[in-house]
N, C-alpha and C positions, 0 to 999 in steps of 0.2 A: 652497844651504841646504836640508837635508833635515829636515823637521819631522814628527812623528808625531802623528796624531790621538788624542786620549784619548777612548775609547769607554765611556761610563757608561750603565748601564741605566736605563730608564724608572722602574722600581720604586725604585731608589736615589735617583734624582732627586726623585720624590715624597716618599719618606722623609725625605730632607734638608730639603726645602721644609717639611714638616710640622713637623719638629724645629725648624727656624728660626722658624716661626710661633709655636709654643708658647714658645719661649725669648723672643721679642720681647714676647708678651704678659705673661709673667711679669716681664720687665725694666720694661715700662711700668707695671705694677702696683706694683712696688717704688718707683719713683721719682715716683709719682703726685703727692705733695706739692710736690716741687721743680718738676715739669713744670707744674703749675697756676700756680705762682709766675711762672714764666718767660713762660708764655702771657698771663697777666694784664699782665705788664710790656710785653710786646710790643704788646697791644692799646692799652694806655695811651700808648705812645710813638707809635703810628701816629695815634691820635685827637689827641693833643696837637700832633703835627706838622701835621696837617690845620688844626687851630684856629690855630696860630701863622702859618701862611701865609696863612690868611684875614685875620687881624688886621694882618698886614704889608701886605697889599693895601689895607686901609682906613687905612693910615699911623699906625697906633697905636704909640707907642714901645715898644721891646722890654721895658723894665723893667716897664711897666704890664702888657703882655701875661703876662710870667712871673708876676707877682704875681696877676694875675686867675686864672690856670690853677691855681696853688697853692691859691688860696682855693676855687675850685670843686672840686678833688680833695679838699681837707681837708673840705669840707662834705659831699662825697658819702661819704667814709669814715666820718664821724661819723654820719650818717644810717644807713649800712649797719650800724654797730654796735649801734643801738637796736632 
């Protein structure tokens, strides 16, 4: 198998890296609202998973666990709006 190496100048590499970085920044700025929503959801899922596991270790029934978590998140959201 005979393969040829692609030779690209350092100037072109730096130029493409700079253009890519600028495009990434523009993209993140455009989807900022959606990105914050997904990050918030990920943090809430992580925290609630930790809480659920801890409550399972204490032998709390699942229905009670879920109701408590919904109550806590609802109270937190209500307090954050005021």
